[in-house]
N, C-alpha and C positions, 0 to 999 in steps of 0.2 A: 504493500500499501505505498502510494507516494506522499510525501509529507508536504504539508501545502506550504506555498511559496512565503517566504518570510517577507513582509511589509518594507517597501521603502520609505525611508523616513528622511524629513528636511526639519529643520530647525527655523523656528517663528519667534518674533519677539514681539510682548506688549512693554506697557508701562511695570510690569511686576517682573519681567526679565524672560529668558528663553524657554522654549519649550518644542517638544518634539511631535510633530503630525506626519500624517501619511502624505507621501510626495505628490500624490496625484489629486489632492485635495484641494478645490477652490478656496474654501475658508482658510483662516490663519488662528492667530494664537489664543484671542479672547474666544472662539468658538469652540476650539478645544480644550479651552480652560472649563467651560460650560459642558462638555461631554464629559471631562473627567467629572465634575462637581458634582452632576445629576442625575446620575444612573437610577433613577426613580421607578419611571412607569413603563417606559418604550413608547411611550405616545409622544408625537412631535406635534407640532402647531398644524392646523389643518392647513390644506394647500391654499384654499380658497383665502384665507389670512395671508399667507405667503405671498401670495398672487397679487393682494393688495398692498402689501408691504413693497413689492416690486416696482408696482405700478406708481408708487407715492413717491418711491426715490427716483423714479424717472421724471415724474413731473415735477419735482423739486430741483433736479437737475435744470430741467426747464428753465424754470421759473427764476432760477439763481443766474442763467446764463443772461436772459434779458434783465437782470438788477445789475448786470455786470459785476457779481459777486464770486463766481468762479469763471476761470478761461474757457473759451467757446468749444476749444478741441478737447478741455477735460470732461466738459458737460456734455459734449456730445458723444464722446466714449462710453459714459455713464449711460446715458440712453440708449446706445446700441447695446451695451453690455444687458440692460432690462431686458430689451426685446429679444435677445438672443435667449436667455433664461426661460421667458415666457413662451417661446416656439418650442421651447424643449419639454417634451413630453414626460420627462424622468427627471424634473429639475428639481423635484423635492429629496434627490439623494444628497443635495448640498446643504439642505437644511435639517442637522438630525439634532437640533437641540430638542429637551424635555420639555413639556408642557409645565411639568414643576419645577422652575427654575427661580431665577431673581423676580420678585415681584414687579417690578416696572416693566419687565420683557426685555431688558437692557440685552441680553445673552442673543436675543432673536434679532433685535435691533443690529447688532455688531455683526451678527452671522450673514445678515444682509448685506451689510457694509462691506463686510470682508469680501464674501463671494462676487459682488458686482465689482470691488475695487481691482482686483485680481484679473478679471475679465477685461474690464476697461483696460488695464495696463498692457495687457496682452495685444487688443485692439489698436493702440497706438505706440506702443513701444516703449513707453516711459511710466513712469509712477504715478499711478492715480490711488491717493491715500483713501483708506475707507473712513476716517474720522475728518480731515481738513476738506475733503471734496465732495465723497458720497453723502455724508453727514452734515454738510455745513449748513449753518442755520438752523440745525434740528437739534432735539434731544432724545433719547429713549421716551422722556417722560412725555412729549406731545406728538411723537411717530407712533407709538404703539396703540393710544385712545385712538387716533386718527385711524389707523389699520383696523382696528375693530369696529369703529362707525363705518368704514368704507366697505369693507369685506361684508357686515351684517347688510347694509343697505342693498349691495350687489346679491346678496343671496335671496334676500327677501323679494327683491323687484324682479328678479331673473328666473327665480326657480320655485319659492312658496306659493307667491301671487298666483303664478300661473296653474300651479298645482290646485290651488284652493279653488278658483274659478272652474276648473275642468271637474272637480269633484261637485260642486253645486251644478253645474249644467246637466252632469249625469245624473244626480239626485232628480232634477227637475224634470227631465225627457223621461225616468223613469215613472215619476208621479204622474205625468201626464196620461201614462198607459194603465194606472191602476185606479182610474176614476171611480170605477164602477164597484171596485171591492170596498165590503164594510168588513170590518172586526170587531169584537169586543175592545173596547178600550179600559186600560187597568191602571188602576192608582193604588200606591201601594202594595204592588203586585195583585192585587185583588181585582174582579171583573167589575167594570165603571162601565159609563153609557159607551155606545158606538162610535167610532170613529172610522172615517173611509181612509184606505191605506194611503191615498196621495196627501191626506191631511197630514198624517204621520212623518212622510218624506218631507212634505213642505216644511213642516217644524225643523227638521234637521237642516235644510237647506237655509232658512233664515237666520238659524244659530251660526251658521258659518260666512252668512253673508255679514252678519253684525262684527264679529271676530275678525274678518278681513277687513272692514270697514276702518276697526278701531286699531290693528296693527298699521295699516296705510298710514292714518294720523299720527300714531306714533313714530314712525319712521321718517316722517318731517324733521322732527328733532333730532335724529341720528343724523340727519344732513349737516348739520352743525359741525365743524371739525377743529380740533384742539391745536393743529401745526401753526407753528408761528409763538406757542406759547413758551416754547424751549423749555428750561429746566423747572422753573416754577409758576410759569402763568405771566411772567414780566417781557417776555420776549428779547432777554437779552443774547447778544451775538449774532443776532439776525436782521436783516434788512426791514425796516418799518413796512414796505409794501407787500412783503414776502407772502403773510397770510391771506390778503385777498386776493393778489395775483396768482397764488398758488390754487385757491379755490377755484378761480374762474380757468384756469388750466386745466385743471382734473375734472370738471365738468364738462369742458370740450373733449377729452380724452376718454371717459367713462359714459356718456351721453346722459349723464344724472345729475341735477342741478346740486351743487353741494355748496357751501357758504362758510365762511371763515367765523369763527363763535365772537358774539359782541365782548365775551367775556372768557377769557381762557382757563382762569382759576378752576371754576366747578367741573370742567371737563378735564382737567387733568388730577384735580384733588378728589372727585368723585366718579362714579361712574351710573348716577341716576338715568339717563337715556339708555343704558343697556339694561340697567334692571328693569325699565319701564316697559322695554321692547320685550323681555324675557318673559314679563307677565303678561303681555298680549300671546306669546307663545304658548304660555300655559294656559290660557283660554281657550285657543285653537284645539290643545291638546285635551281638555275637559270635554270639548263638543266632541271630538273624535272616537273618546272613551264612551260618551253617551249612545253614539250611534252605533258603534261596535257592539256594546252590549245590549242595546235593542233587536240589534240583527242577530246576534247569538240566541236571544231569548226566542224569539219569533221563528228562530229555525230549529230549535230544540228538539228532540224526540228521534226520529220520528214517529214513534208510536208514542211513548209514555210522556213528551215533552208538549209545549203548544203546536208545534207542527204547522204553522199558518205558512211559512215560506221554506222554500228549498233553495240553499246556496248552492252554487254550481259545485260538484264535487273535485276536488284540485289533487289530492291525493289519499291512500291510505290513510286511516285514523288511529291504527294500533298494530301493535307488533304481535299480539295475542288472539286478539277479537276479529276476525274477517268479516271484512263487509263494512266495519265502523269508517264513517267519514265525518271528519271534525270541520268546524267552522275557521279554518287556519288563519285568514286573512284577517278577519276580525281580532282574533286573538293577538296575532302579530302586531295589530295598530294598536289594540288597548296596551300591550307591553311598549310601545313607542311611547304612548301617553304617558305611562309611569316613569320613562326616563325622562321625557319631557319636565314634567314636574319635578323629578329630583334633580335636573339640570337647574332649575328655577331657585330651588331652595339654595345652592351652592352658588348661585348669582347671586341671590340675595346675601348672604352671609359675606360673600366678597366684595359686594358694593358697600358694604358697611367699613371696610377695610380701607377708607379714604383718612388717613393719617396728615393732618396739617395739609402739605401743597401736594400728596402724591397717593394716589391710590396704589397699593402696593399686593393685589391679585388680579392683575391685570391679564395674564397667559391664562389663568384659570376663567374668568370673564370670558375671554375671546374664543376659547377653546368650547366650552359648555353653552355658548349661545349660537355658534355656527353649528355645531352638532344637534341642537334641538332644530334650527331653521332646515337643515339636510334631512332630518329624521321625517318631520312633520310633510316635507314637501313628497319624497319618496312614498310614505306611506299613504298618503292622501290619493298619489297617484293609483297604487297598487287597489285600495279600498273602493276607488271608484270602478277599476278596470274589473276585478277580479271578484267582486262581492257584490255590489249594486248593480251594476251592469245586466246581469245576467240571472239574477234569483228569479225563482217562479213563484206563483202563488198557489197554494193548496187551498183553492175554494171551499170543498166539502169541509175541510175542517173549520174554515170561519164560519159556514152556515150554520153547522152543529152546535157550535158554541153561542152564537147569536141566538139561535132559537131556543135554547134553554137557560138564556142570561135571566133571571129575576130583574136584575137591576134595570131592565127595560120600563118597569112600571114606574119608573120616575117621572115620565111623560104622561102619566096620570094624574100626578100629584093636582095640578089645578082642577080636577075635575072631582075627584072622591076624597082629597087631602091625604097627608102624609101618613097619618096612623094608618088608614084603610090600607094605603098602598104597602107599607110594610108588614102588615098581615098577610097580605097577598103575596109579597117576594118571599117570605119565610115557608108558607104554606108551598108555594112551587119549588123551592130550593128543597125543603123535605120528603115532597112526593116525587120530586124529580120529572116534575110536568112541566111542559112549556109555560111560561106566564100567559099566554093569550087564552089558553085554557081555563087556567084559574080564574083569571080577570073576568072573562066570560059568564063562569060560574056565580062569581062571589059578587058581581055588579049589574045595574040595568043596562049598561052599554051595549048596544048589539056587535055582535062579532066583526060586520061588515065595519064598524066605526073603529072597533078595536085594532084591526088590522091595517086600518089606516093611522090611527094615533100609534101604533107600536113598531109602525115600517122603520127599519135601521136606518135605511138611507135617509127618510125625512129627518130622524133625529139628528143627523149628524150637522144638520143645516142651522141649528139653533132655534130661538124663539118661541111663542107659546103654541 
């Protein structure tokens, strides 16, 4: 058996001295120190976050060229290096830093600075410095909050919102097909007045519409950026026009309208906007949990459960019970919802870690926020395509349950009163008889009139 080849090493230096790193690595000393210091989870910062970080570095270079803060050929090389990275399908191999690192995200910022500087140096054949050039007029303390905002806005805009719109459209198309089906309503999981299946589904879609609307509203706050505040929010070591011009350039580069913060201090010392967005993501998760559980209950059985609908069978459901099929997509979606709710709890705690002029749990906020966005987008798409779009209705089960539902007697309250209606309901339940038969026996109302009064479809329209 061949021994693995020994890695070739090179020596790199930073303010703490020399350190050996892989000779093929594009990063340098500070990244290597982070690799050595934080072997914690094996989880890297999300690719969407790193992409946003690279875009920020490119736009910052462009802005600093315009403001004559860095030489044009150096800034141009930085921009080309960023473009090269973003075109590389495997660019994440250059960004190995663990999520659990320094709370400001300095390790990730310097990782990006070093990789971009080394690439840019290769492009122009002379030194491009990670601190003096790539990071000019910036600090990790304003770069990382900006990357959180930019990556989250991009993820919600380009992925989550389209997924939710697709889910809502799928639900509403399905609802339109189910207008003629009536089922027993349930409150406290107990039989209640009838509802139409389209009413149930349109309740889901409106729930999601509201969640989407509130998320979009919160997104507007996330479009305010910290970049320009530098170390503590005062803007030390950056051009007075940098923040405004950066926001303009970034808006042009991303086709999303970003703006510079009116006050940098709260965007660096706290993460309230990210906490608020996470709260809206939790609201979406709660809606998906409700929809998933409704689907699971309605699909339950097929013999001993409700059996009102049949979800499309996707895979065998048991390693021991032949023929068993489970509601796997709603189950997976419910687990996603639980994860997002947990992520929100972590983000809430992290948001409380704004000590004086800096929040010191920025990488955790970034990781969990972007994870929630991705999970909700993917699961929403699957719920639409593999659960809601193709389920079928078991009409005979719906009709049988409706016919025997004693709660239908509620429609007679205005005619015979609550007390008499309760007596009829109890008798129907105890004797296992349809409510219409008992009502015909216990009241003076004709059977023809009872059929009209107790028509389940009519009862779903409200009124007297």
